[in-house]
FIMARVO-625794 format. One record per residue (C-alpha): residue number from 1; residue in three letters; x, y, z. Coordinates in steps of 0.5 Angstrom, whole numbers. Each point is the difference from the previous one (the first is absolute). Layout:
// FIMARVO-625794
{NUM "ala" {X Y Z}}
...
This chain:
// FIMARVO-625794
{1 "met" {244 243 238}}
{2 "ala" {0 5 -5}}
{3 "arg" {-7 4 -1}}
{4 "ala" {-1 -3 -7}}
{5 "asp" {1 -7 3}}
{6 "gln" {-6 1 6}}
{7 "gly" {-6 -4 -2}}
{8 "arg" {4 -5 -4}}
{9 "leu" {2 -7 2}}
{10 "thr" {8 0 -1}}
{11 "leu" {5 -5 0}}
{12 "arg" {4 4 5}}
{13 "ala" {-5 0 5}}
{14 "ile" {-1 -8 -1}}
{15 "glu" {7 -1 1}}
{16 "ile" {0 5 6}}
{17 "phe" {-6 -4 3}}
{18 "val" {3 -7 -1}}
{19 "ala" {7 3 3}}
{20 "val" {-4 3 7}}
{21 "val" {-4 -7 0}}
{22 "glu" {7 -4 0}}
{23 "glu" {4 4 4}}
{24 "gly" {-6 0 6}}
{25 "ser" {0 8 0}}
{26 "leu" {0 7 -3}}
{27 "gly" {7 1 2}}
{28 "leu" {4 -6 -2}}
{29 "gly" {-4 0 -7}}
{30 "ala" {3 7 -1}}
{31 "arg" {7 -2 2}}
{32 "arg" {-1 -6 -5}}
{33 "leu" {-2 5 -6}}
{34 "gly" {5 5 2}}
{35 "ala" {-6 5 1}}
{36 "ser" {-2 4 6}}
{37 "pro" {-5 -2 5}}
{38 "ser" {-5 6 -1}}
{39 "ser" {0 -1 -8}}
{40 "val" {-1 -8 1}}
{41 "ser" {-6 2 5}}
{42 "gln" {-3 5 -5}}
{43 "gln" {0 -5 -6}}
{44 "ile" {-3 -5 4}}
{45 "ser" {-6 5 2}}
{46 "asn" {0 1 -8}}
{47 "leu" {-1 -7 -1}}
{48 "glu" {-5 -1 5}}
{49 "ala" {-4 6 -3}}
{50 "val" {1 -3 -7}}
{51 "leu" {-3 -7 2}}
{52 "gly" {-5 3 5}}
{53 "ala" {2 -4 5}}
{54 "arg" {4 0 6}}
{55 "leu" {6 -5 -1}}
{56 "ile" {4 1 7}}
{57 "asp" {-3 0 7}}
{58 "arg" {5 6 2}}
{59 "thr" {-2 0 7}}
{60 "ala" {1 -8 1}}
{61 "arg" {7 -2 4}}
{62 "pro" {3 -4 -3}}
{63 "phe" {-1 2 -7}}
{64 "ala" {-7 -3 -3}}
{65 "leu" {-3 0 -7}}
{66 "thr" {-8 1 -1}}
{67 "pro" {-4 -6 -3}}
{68 "ala" {1 5 -6}}
{69 "gly" {7 0 1}}
{70 "tyr" {1 -7 -1}}
{71 "val" {-4 -1 -6}}
{72 "phe" {4 6 -3}}
{73 "gln" {6 -3 2}}
{74 "arg" {-1 -7 -4}}
{75 "arg" {-2 5 -6}}
{76 "ala" {6 4 1}}
{77 "leu" {5 -5 0}}
{78 "ala" {-3 -3 -7}}
{79 "ile" {1 7 -3}}
{80 "leu" {7 1 2}}
{81 "asp" {2 -7 -2}}
{82 "glu" {-3 1 -7}}
{83 "ala" {3 7 -1}}
{84 "met" {7 -4 2}}
{85 "arg" {-2 -5 -6}}
{86 "ala" {-1 5 -5}}
{87 "gln" {6 4 2}}
{88 "ser" {4 -7 -1}}
{89 "glu" {-3 -2 -6}}
{90 "leu" {2 7 -3}}
{91 "ala" {7 -1 3}}
{92 "glu" {0 -7 -4}}
{93 "leu" {0 4 -6}}
{94 "glu" {5 5 2}}
{95 "leu" {4 -2 6}}
{96 "thr" {3 7 1}}
{97 "arg" {-7 3 2}}
{98 "leu" {0 -4 6}}
{99 "pro" {1 6 5}}
{100 "gln" {2 -3 7}}
{101 "leu" {2 -7 2}}
{102 "arg" {1 -2 7}}
{103 "leu" {4 -6 2}}
{104 "ala" {1 -3 7}}
{105 "val" {5 -6 0}}
{106 "val" {2 -5 6}}
{107 "glu" {7 3 3}}
{108 "asp" {3 -7 -2}}
{109 "phe" {0 3 -7}}
{110 "asp" {2 8 2}}
{111 "ala" {7 1 -1}}
{112 "asp" {2 -5 -5}}
{113 "leu" {-6 -1 -5}}
{114 "thr" {-5 6 1}}
{115 "pro" {4 6 -3}}
{116 "glu" {1 -4 -6}}
{117 "leu" {-7 -2 -1}}
{118 "val" {-2 7 1}}
{119 "ala" {5 2 -5}}
{120 "arg" {-2 -5 -5}}
{121 "leu" {-8 2 1}}
{122 "ser" {2 7 -1}}
{123 "ala" {3 -2 -7}}
{124 "met" {-7 -3 -2}}
{125 "leu" {-4 6 3}}
{126 "pro" {4 6 -1}}
{127 "gly" {-5 5 2}}
{128 "cys" {-2 -3 6}}
{129 "asn" {2 2 7}}
{130 "ile" {2 -7 4}}
{131 "ile" {0 0 7}}
{132 "ala" {3 -6 4}}
{133 "his" {-1 -2 7}}
{134 "ser" {3 -5 4}}
{135 "gly" {-4 -4 5}}
{136 "gln" {-2 -6 4}}
{137 "ser" {-4 -5 -4}}
{138 "his" {-7 1 4}}
{139 "arg" {1 8 0}}
{140 "asn" {1 -1 -8}}
{141 "leu" {-6 -4 -1}}
{142 "ala" {-4 5 5}}
{143 "ala" {2 6 -4}}
{144 "leu" {-2 -4 -7}}
{145 "asp" {-7 -1 4}}
{146 "ala" {0 8 2}}
{147 "arg" {2 2 -8}}
{148 "ala" {6 3 3}}
{149 "glu" {4 -4 -4}}
{150 "asp" {-1 -3 -8}}
{151 "ile" {5 -6 0}}
{152 "val" {3 -3 6}}
{153 "val" {5 -6 1}}
{154 "ala" {-2 -4 6}}
{155 "ala" {0 -7 3}}
{156 "thr" {-6 -3 -2}}
{157 "glu" {-6 -1 4}}
{158 "glu" {-3 -7 1}}
{159 "arg" {-6 2 -5}}
{160 "ala" {0 6 -4}}
{161 "glu" {-6 5 0}}
{162 "asp" {-4 -1 -7}}
{163 "trp" {2 8 -1}}
{164 "ile" {7 -2 0}}
{165 "glu" {4 -2 -6}}
{166 "val" {6 -4 2}}
{167 "his" {7 -1 -3}}
{168 "pro" {4 -5 3}}
{169 "leu" {8 1 0}}
{170 "leu" {4 -4 5}}
{171 "arg" {0 -6 5}}
{172 "asp" {4 3 6}}
{173 "pro" {1 -6 5}}
{174 "tyr" {1 0 7}}
{175 "leu" {7 -2 3}}
{176 "leu" {3 0 7}}
{177 "val" {5 5 3}}
{178 "thr" {3 -1 7}}
{179 "ala" {6 3 4}}
{180 "pro" {6 -3 -2}}
{181 "gly" {2 -7 2}}
{182 "leu" {-7 -1 3}}
{183 "leu" {-1 -6 -3}}
{184 "asp" {7 -3 0}}
{185 "arg" {0 -7 2}}
{186 "ala" {-7 0 2}}
{187 "ala" {-3 -7 0}}
{188 "asp" {-7 3 0}}
{189 "pro" {0 6 -4}}
{190 "ile" {-8 1 2}}
{191 "gln" {1 0 7}}
{192 "arg" {6 4 0}}
{193 "leu" {-4 6 -4}}
{194 "leu" {-5 -1 5}}
{195 "ala" {5 1 6}}
{196 "ala" {2 7 -3}}
{197 "pro" {-4 6 -1}}
{198 "met" {-4 1 -6}}
{199 "val" {0 7 -4}}
{200 "arg" {-7 1 -3}}
{201 "tyr" {-3 5 -6}}
{202 "thr" {-6 3 3}}
{203 "ala" {-7 -3 -1}}
{204 "thr" {-2 6 -4}}
{205 "gln" {4 -2 -5}}
{206 "arg" {-1 -5 -6}}
{207 "met" {7 -4 2}}
{208 "gly" {-2 0 7}}
{209 "gln" {-7 -3 -1}}
{210 "gln" {3 -5 -5}}
{211 "ile" {6 -2 5}}
{212 "asp" {-6 -1 6}}
{213 "thr" {-4 -4 -4}}
{214 "his" {6 -5 -2}}
{215 "leu" {2 0 7}}
{216 "arg" {-7 -2 2}}
{217 "arg" {0 -5 -6}}
{218 "leu" {6 -3 3}}
{219 "arg" {-3 0 7}}
{220 "leu" {6 4 3}}
{221 "ala" {-1 6 4}}
{222 "pro" {6 4 2}}
{223 "pro" {-1 5 5}}
{224 "arg" {-1 7 -2}}
{225 "arg" {5 5 2}}
{226 "phe" {3 4 -6}}
{227 "glu" {-4 3 -6}}
{228 "phe" {2 5 -5}}
{229 "asp" {-3 2 -6}}
{230 "thr" {7 1 -5}}
{231 "asp" {5 -5 -2}}
{232 "his" {6 4 3}}
{233 "ala" {-3 0 7}}
{234 "val" {-2 -7 0}}
{235 "met" {7 -2 -3}}
{236 "ala" {3 5 5}}
{237 "met" {-4 -3 6}}
{238 "val" {2 -8 -2}}
{239 "val" {7 2 1}}
{240 "arg" {-1 4 6}}
{241 "ala" {-4 -5 4}}
{242 "glu" {4 -6 -3}}
{243 "gly" {-7 -3 -3}}
{244 "trp" {-3 -1 -6}}
{245 "ala" {-5 2 -5}}
{246 "phe" {-4 -2 -6}}
{247 "thr" {1 5 -6}}
{248 "thr" {-1 -1 -8}}
{249 "ala" {6 0 -5}}
{250 "leu" {-1 7 -2}}
{251 "gly" {-1 2 7}}
{252 "tyr" {7 -3 2}}
{253 "leu" {3 3 -7}}
{254 "arg" {-2 7 3}}
{255 "ala" {3 0 6}}
{256 "arg" {7 -1 -3}}
{257 "arg" {4 3 6}}
{258 "phe" {-2 -5 4}}
{259 "his" {2 -6 -4}}
{260 "gly" {7 -1 3}}
{261 "ala" {-3 0 7}}
{262 "leu" {-6 -5 -1}}
{263 "asp" {0 -7 -3}}
{264 "ala" {-6 -2 -5}}
{265 "his" {-2 -7 -1}}
{266 "pro" {-6 -4 -4}}
{267 "met" {-6 -1 4}}
{268 "pro" {1 -5 5}}
{269 "met" {-7 -2 -1}}
{270 "arg" {-6 0 -5}}
{271 "ala" {2 6 -5}}
{272 "phe" {-4 5 -2}}
{273 "ser" {0 7 -4}}
{274 "arg" {-4 6 -1}}
{275 "gln" {-2 3 -7}}
{276 "leu" {1 7 -3}}
{277 "ala" {-4 3 -5}}
{278 "leu" {-2 6 -3}}
{279 "his" {-7 2 1}}
{280 "ala" {-4 5 -3}}
{281 "arg" {-8 2 -1}}
{282 "arg" {-3 -4 -5}}
{283 "asp" {-1 3 -7}}
{284 "val" {2 6 2}}
{285 "leu" {7 1 -3}}
{286 "gly" {-1 -4 -6}}
{287 "gly" {7 -4 -1}}
{288 "leu" {4 4 4}}
{289 "pro" {0 -4 6}}
{290 "gly" {2 -6 -4}}
{291 "arg" {6 4 -4}}
{292 "ala" {2 2 7}}
{293 "ala" {0 -7 3}}
{294 "glu" {4 -2 -6}}
{295 "ile" {6 5 1}}
{296 "leu" {0 -2 7}}
{297 "arg" {1 -7 -2}}
{298 "asp" {6 2 -4}}
{299 "leu" {3 4 5}}
{300 "ile" {-1 -6 5}}
{301 "ala" {4 -5 -5}}
{302 "ala" {5 5 -1}}
{303 "glu" {1 3 7}}
{304 "leu" {-3 -4 6}}
{305 "leu" {1 -7 -2}}
{306 "pro" {8 1 -1}}
{307 "ala" {1 3 6}}
{308 "ala" {-4 -5 4}}
{309 "ala" {4 -6 -4}}
{310 "arg" {6 4 3}}
{311 "ala" {-2 1 7}}
{312 "ile" {-4 -6 1}}
{313 "pro" {2 -6 -5}}
{314 "trp" {-4 -5 3}}
{315 "leu" {-6 3 -2}}
{316 "gly" {0 -3 -7}}
{317 "glu" {-7 1 -3}}
{318 "arg" {-4 1 6}}
{319 "leu" {1 8 -1}}
{320 "arg" {-4 -1 -7}}
{321 "ile" {-3 5 -5}}
{322 "leu" {-8 -1 -1}}
{323 "gly" {-5 2 -5}}
{324 "leu" {5 -2 -6}}
{325 "pro" {-4 -4 -6}}
{326 "asp" {4 -6 2}}
{327 "ala" {0 1 8}}
{328 "pro" {-3 -6 4}}
{329 "ile" {-6 1 4}}
{330 "gln" {2 2 7}}
{331 "pro" {-3 -2 7}}
{332 "ala" {-5 5 3}}
{333 "ala" {4 6 3}}
{334 "gly" {3 -1 7}}
{335 "ser" {-2 -7 0}}
{336 "ala" {5 -6 1}}
{337 "asp" {4 -2 -7}}
{338 "pro" {-2 -7 -1}}
{339 "ala" {6 -1 -5}}
{340 "glu" {5 2 6}}
{341 "ala" {1 -7 4}}
{342 "pro" {0 1 8}}
{343 "ser" {7 1 2}}
{344 "ala" {3 -4 5}}
{345 "thr" {7 4 1}}
{346 "ile" {2 7 -1}}
{347 "leu" {5 2 -5}}
{348 "pro" {5 6 2}}
{349 "leu" {1 5 -5}}
{350 "ala" {7 3 -1}}
{351 "lys" {1 7 1}}
{352 "pro" {-3 4 -6}}
{353 "arg" {6 3 -4}}
{354 "arg" {0 8 1}}
{355 "asp" {0 4 -6}}
{356 "pro" {6 5 0}}
């Protein structure tokens, strides 16, 4: 910190303190801010000198705040939020002055939608440095919580925190994928499935949690043998193990290389779905999150829905854009869809047409 800043409470010092607390160490806080650990340590010491109180117990293992540190943390978060609100209000007057925008988007949108989203936002914010990341829903939401991202696209939680504004985008139905012929001429498809290995998404993922919840709702307990954290790995293992899995329509679309090696079916029991939405810190970026959500809905309508109609023609309106003015109320995220009657049979899906 420059000598002129010593003895003064600065926004930079508060930002450093919050980063160190949220990361749980001086070193990780420095890495998040792109600063050296020694400079971060010095700024924390200067902040403590200005406030006249020790904020961090540097002798504690693991990292610990002092009572004064806990009190100041609440005030520091409020100060940073107010600073971001002030910045966003100015940006509303002149969006070109927004210096940086950090996005984290679910992997399902990565190649098809994210580049075009960034291009359109860049046209709106010509002076803004836009940084886009791709990641799983739970990691994107954690990054938003840690202020490492400004806007994230992720599967919605059962109940959003009060500090998050949520813009619904898409209802993404779950479907069944199996090894070729697994259900051919099966008198009881459920028993045939339970006799074959199930491939799961890991329980740390939102999809894995939703699938586990739905299996409990159906009182089914397939053995846990194979668990993966990517769509491609799940599909590859279904083929290799001659088994089956629940995945979403977008997950199946992403794994195009396996379409000719898998059979895809409607759910053989009560249907369920997940919801994707755009999330941002409430009242921080003004109307920008809503505009970004509108762009994504346009891109979903132009790119994803036609691709789904070609690859999974029986989906129909199960894959549905959300958040439009005339959109019907949707069931809670991850819940069974009441509009979908339980299916007694599984309809085979014709092999998708390969694009030349």
